[in-house]
C-alpha positions in Angstrom: -0.1 -0.1 -0.1 1.3 3.5 -0.9 2.3 5.7 1.8 2.4 9.0 -0.3 -0.1 11.7 0.4 -1.9 11.1 3.7 -4.0 8.2 5.1 -7.6 8.0 3.9 -8.7 4.9 5.8 -7.6 2.8 8.8 -5.6 0.5 6.6 -3.8 3.4 5.1 -3.2 4.8 8.6 -1.8 1.4 9.6 0.5 1.4 6.5 1.8 4.8 7.6 2.5 3.8 11.0 4.6 0.8 9.7 6.6 3.3 7.6 7.1 6.1 10.5 10.5 7.0 11.0 9.3 8.6 14.4 7.2 5.6 15.6 9.8 4.3 18.1 9.9 7.6 20.0 6.4 7.1 21.5 7.7 4.9 24.2 9.8 7.8 25.6 6.5 9.4 26.9 4.3 8.3 29.7 0.9 8.1 28.1 -2.3 7.0 30.0 -4.1 4.1 28.9 -7.2 4.7 26.6 -6.4 8.3 26.0 -5.8 10.0 22.5 -4.0 13.1 23.4 -4.6 15.9 20.9 -3.9 18.8 22.9 0.1 18.9 22.7 -0.2 22.2 21.2 -1.3 23.3 24.7 0.5 21.2 27.2 2.8 18.5 25.8 2.7 15.0 27.2 5.3 13.7 29.9 8.4 12.2 28.7 9.4 9.4 31.0 13.0 10.9 31.6 11.5 14.3 32.5 9.3 12.5 35.3 12.5 10.8 36.6 14.6 14.0 36.7 11.7 15.8 38.5 11.9 13.1 41.2 15.8 13.3 41.2 16.0 17.0 41.5 13.6 17.2 44.2 14.2 13.9 46.1 18.0 13.9 45.8 19.4 17.1 44.8 17.3 19.1 46.9 16.5 16.8 49.6 20.1 15.5 50.2 22.6 17.9 48.7 20.4 21.0 49.3 22.3 24.2 48.6 25.1 22.3 47.3 23.2 21.2 44.3 23.9 24.7 42.7 27.4 23.2 42.1 27.0 19.4 42.4 23.7 19.4 39.9 25.1 22.4 38.0 21.8 24.4 38.7 23.6 27.4 38.3 24.2 26.9 34.5 20.8 25.2 33.6 19.5 28.3 31.8 22.4 28.1 29.4 22.5 24.3 29.1 18.9 24.0 28.6 19.0 26.7 26.1 21.8 24.9 24.2 19.4 22.1 23.7 16.7 24.1 22.3 19.0 25.8 19.8 19.4 23.1 17.2 15.6 22.9 17.3 15.6 26.7 16.1 18.5 26.3 13.6 20.8 28.6 15.7 23.9 28.3 17.8 24.0 26.9 21.4 25.0 30.4 22.9 22.1 32.0 21.1 19.3 30.8 23.3 18.8 31.0 27.1 15.8 29.7 29.2 14.5 32.0 31.8 11.1 33.5 33.3 8.1 33.4 31.0 7.2 34.2 27.4 5.3 37.3 28.8 8.4 38.5 30.8 10.7 37.6 27.9 8.8 39.5 25.4 8.5 42.6 27.5 12.3 42.4 28.2 13.2 41.9 24.7 10.9 44.5 23.2 12.1 47.2 25.8 15.8 46.2 24.9 15.3 46.8 21.3 13.6 50.1 21.7 16.4 51.3 24.0 19.1 50.5 21.5 17.8 53.6 19.6 18.2 51.7 16.3 14.5 51.2 15.7 11.6 53.9 15.8 9.7 54.0 18.9 6.8 52.0 17.5 5.5 48.8 18.9 3.4 46.9 16.3 1.0 43.9 17.4 -1.9 42.5 15.4 -5.4 42.2 16.8 -5.6 38.6 16.4 -2.2 37.9 18.1 -2.1 35.7 21.1 -3.7 37.9 24.0 -0.5 38.1 26.3 1.4 39.3 23.4 -1.2 42.1 22.9 -1.4 43.0 26.5 2.5 43.2 27.1 2.9 45.4 24.2 0.3 47.7 24.9 1.5 48.1 28.6 5.1 48.6 27.6 4.1 51.2 24.9 2.4 53.2 27.6 5.3 52.8 30.0 8.1 54.0 27.7 6.0 56.3 25.7 6.2 54.6 22.4 3.8 54.6 19.6 1.4 51.6 20.0 0.4 50.3 16.6 -2.7 47.9 17.1 -3.3 46.8 13.7 -5.8 44.5 12.0 -5.2 40.8 11.7 -2.5 40.3 8.9 -1.6 44.2 9.0 1.7 43.8 10.8 3.6 43.4 7.7 2.5 46.6 6.1 2.9 48.5 9.4 6.3 47.4 9.6 7.3 49.2 6.4 7.2 52.3 8.5 9.7 50.9 10.9 9.6 50.0 14.5 9.3 46.7 16.4 6.7 44.0 15.6 5.8 41.1 17.6 4.3 38.3 15.6 3.6 34.7 16.2 5.1 32.5 13.6 2.2 29.8 14.1 -1.2 31.4 14.7 -2.6 29.9 18.0 -6.3 29.7 16.5 -5.7 28.4 12.9 -2.2 27.0 12.8 -1.4 29.3 9.8 2.4 29.8 9.5 3.4 33.6 8.8 5.7 34.3 5.8 9.0 34.8 8.0 11.0 35.9 5.0 8.7 38.6 3.8 8.3 40.0 7.1 12.2 40.1 7.7 12.8 41.7 4.5 10.5 44.5 5.3 12.2 45.0 8.6 15.5 45.2 7.0 14.3 47.8 4.5 12.6 49.9 7.1 15.2 49.7 9.9 12.8 47.6 12.1 13.0 44.5 14.1 10.6 41.5 14.5 10.3 39.4 17.8 9.0 36.1 16.7 6.8 34.3 19.0 7.7 30.5 18.4 5.3 29.2 21.0 3.3 27.1 18.7 6.1 26.2 16.2 9.2 25.1 18.2 9.2 21.2 18.3 6.9 20.7 15.5 8.4 22.9 12.5 11.7 22.4 10.8 12.9 25.8 11.9 16.1 27.6 10.5 16.0 31.0 12.1 19.6 31.7 11.2 19.5 30.7 7.7 16.0 32.7 7.5 17.7 35.9 8.8 15.7 36.0 12.0 17.7 37.9 14.9 15.0 37.8 17.8 12.4 35.2 19.3 10.7 34.1 22.5 8.9 31.0 23.0 7.3 28.7 25.5 8.6 25.0 26.3 5.5 23.3 27.7 3.8 22.8 24.3 5.6 20.7 21.6 8.9 20.7 23.9 6.8 18.9 26.7 8.7 20.6 29.6 5.6 20.5 31.7 3.1 22.9 33.1 4.5 26.2 33.7 7.9 25.2 32.3 10.0 28.5 31.7 10.2 30.2 28.3 13.3 31.0 26.3 14.9 34.0 24.4 16.8 33.6 21.1 19.1 36.5 20.0 21.6 36.2 17.2 25.1 36.3 18.6 26.0 39.6 16.9 23.0 41.5 18.4 23.4 40.1 22.2 25.7 42.6 23.7 24.0 45.8 22.4 20.9 44.9 24.3 20.0 46.0 27.9 17.4 44.2 29.8 14.9 46.5 31.6 14.8 44.0 34.6 18.2 43.3 35.6 18.6 40.7 38.3 21.6 39.5 40.4 21.9 36.2 38.3 22.3 38.3 35.2 25.3 40.2 36.6 28.7 39.8 35.1 30.0 38.7 38.5 26.9 37.7 40.5 28.5 36.5 43.6 30.5 39.6 44.0 27.4 41.1 45.1 28.2 44.5 43.8 25.8 47.5 44.4 26.0 48.6 40.6 24.6 46.4 37.8 27.1 45.2 35.2 25.5 43.0 32.7 26.9 39.7 31.8 28.1 38.9 28.4 25.7 37.3 26.1 22.1 36.3 27.0 23.0 35.6 30.5 22.0 39.3 31.3 18.4 38.4 30.6 18.0 36.3 33.6 16.0 38.4 35.7 15.5 36.3 39.0 16.5 33.0 40.4 15.6 30.2 38.0 12.8 27.8 38.8 15.0 24.9 39.2 12.3 22.3 39.6 10.9 23.2 36.1 14.0 24.0 34.5 15.6 20.6 35.4 12.6 18.8 34.2 12.5 20.7 31.0 16.3 20.0 30.5 15.6 16.2 30.7 12.4 16.4 28.6 14.5 17.9 25.6 16.6 14.6 25.2 13.6 13.0 23.5 14.5 15.2 20.4 17.9 13.7 20.3 18.6 12.2 16.9 15.2 13.4 15.6 15.0 14.7 12.1 12.9 17.9 12.2 11.9 17.6 8.8 10.3 14.3 9.6 8.4 16.1 12.6 7.0 18.7 10.3 6.2 16.0 7.5 4.2 13.8 9.9 2.2 17.0 11.5 1.5 17.7 7.9 0.0 14.4 7.1 -1.9 14.1 10.2 -3.5 17.7 9.7 -4.2 16.7 6.0 -6.1 13.6 7.3 -8.1 15.7 9.8 -9.0 18.2 7.3 -10.0 15.5 4.8 -12.5 14.2 7.4 -13.7 17.5 8.4 -14.4 18.4 4.7 -16.4 15.0 4.2 -18.5 16.0 7.2 -19.3 19.4 5.6 -17.4 21.4 8.4 -15.4 24.5 8.0 -11.8 24.8 9.1 -9.9 28.0 9.6 -6.7 26.2 9.1 -4.8 26.4 5.9 -5.5 23.5 3.6 -1.7 23.1 2.4 0.3 21.4 5.1 3.5 23.5 4.3 1.4 26.6 5.4 0.3 25.0 8.7 1.7 24.3 12.1 1.1 21.4 14.3 -2.7 21.8 15.1 -5.9 22.1 12.9 -9.0 23.7 13.8 -12.7 22.7 13.0 -15.6 25.1 13.4 -19.2 23.9 14.8 -21.7 26.0 16.7 -21.6 23.4 19.6 -17.9 23.1 19.6 -17.4 23.4 23.3 -19.9 20.6 24.0 -18.3 18.3 21.2 -15.0 18.8 22.8 -16.4 17.7 26.1 -18.1 14.6 24.4 -14.8 13.6 22.9 -13.1 13.9 26.2 -15.6 11.4 27.7 -14.4 9.0 24.9 -10.7 9.4 26.0 -10.0 11.8 23.2 -8.5 15.0 24.4 -8.9 18.2 22.3 -9.4 21.9 23.2 -11.9 24.6 22.5 -11.4 28.3 21.5 -14.4 30.6 21.2 -16.3 31.3 19.5 -16.7 27.9 17.7 -13.4 26.2 17.4 -12.1 22.8 18.4 -8.5 22.4 18.0 -6.8 19.1 17.3 -3.1 19.0 18.2 -1.0 16.8 16.3 2.3 16.2 18.1 4.4 13.8 15.8 6.5 12.2 18.5 3.9 10.4 20.4 0.8 10.1 18.1 0.2 7.4 15.5 -1.7 7.6 12.5 -4.0 4.9 13.5 -5.0 6.5 16.8 -5.9 9.8 15.3 -7.9 8.0 12.6 -9.7 6.2 15.3 -10.3 9.6 17.1 -11.8 11.1 13.9 -14.1 8.0 13.7 -15.3 8.8 17.2 -15.8 12.5 16.2 -17.8 11.3 13.3 -19.9 9.3 15.5 -20.5 11.9 18.1 -22.0 14.1 15.3 -24.0 11.6 13.8 -25.5 10.4 17.1 -25.7 13.9 18.4 -24.4 12.8 21.8 -22.9 16.4 22.5 -26.5 17.3 23.1 -26.4 15.7 26.7 -26.8 18.7 29.3 -23.6 17.4 31.1 -21.6 18.8 28.0 -22.8 22.2 28.1 -21.4 22.9 31.6 -18.4 25.2 31.1 -15.0 24.3 32.9 -12.8 27.1 33.9 -10.2 25.6 31.6 -11.4 24.8 28.1 
């Protein structure tokens, strides 16, 4: 049976599984029985090695070595060593990524630092359909530093960038999965003397990224989605090496000092990205993330993106057959690792799916998102999940009143 294109039947899916170069990686994850997990775009599944490391960090390093673990377990260098593991997933050098704080704080710090260089117009640009946190942070920062706040319509960032400034842009849209044209945006930034901070939260770990080759200089991202770092895992900052020492963090902290244990009164920034460490790192989360990233060792990123594309194509094929609309791009190369399907009763349907062990999520007003993490999902189980989806729609089991009750987290 051919494994070109994408599966259109269970038999096809089984053939794709048999030829899948990523299939062996599933055993690296702790997956509950009877669950098809389609929410890796929100919170990734738990790598077995990460769970073991969490126990070691708490039960041995903290419980036994206590403060000595800053040296014996090398806690002090975890922001850099963990960043170095993320770097190949971005297509950049090991010293161009550091793990610290959260996406929100890192975005604030990086945008502020870019304005402070004086090399860019004091304009902060963000689109209305951007992830809410990014919009909130940019609006607040603009007010604090007296910069022009350009709150453009969806897709308007590229045109606005032609007048200069700093644009914050998600590479993958959190609702639709659409991949932005990074090359066109970077070309506009170079032409206008502007800069772009790419939010890679929905891209890292599922797309074949080549930031250095593509000319991107700045990015932030989270580590709890496709990187499987665990709930609340810290974020990361990427800055190309040639730009690092011209940036000054607006939130200087003692561990970002050039000589932290000299305890000097005046702040002197460390060389490179270490200067962006604002507070003491969250070691339990950071050590867990550091171990979680080992699942990517030896993984060909092109295989990750290709499998995510095929899984998405399979889903969109079924949605179309059911007469349902999707806001996700029909062409896999224009899409990240999740697809969205629209239904007026999307929330109730997502709850009915959960009752059958199929975990999806819902975004208002009518969107169910299917996250297609290629390291631990098989074609067959996604096909079976789509069969259940069809059955729920056909039998209208979502009409049960219990599925109308809204949870706090959707």
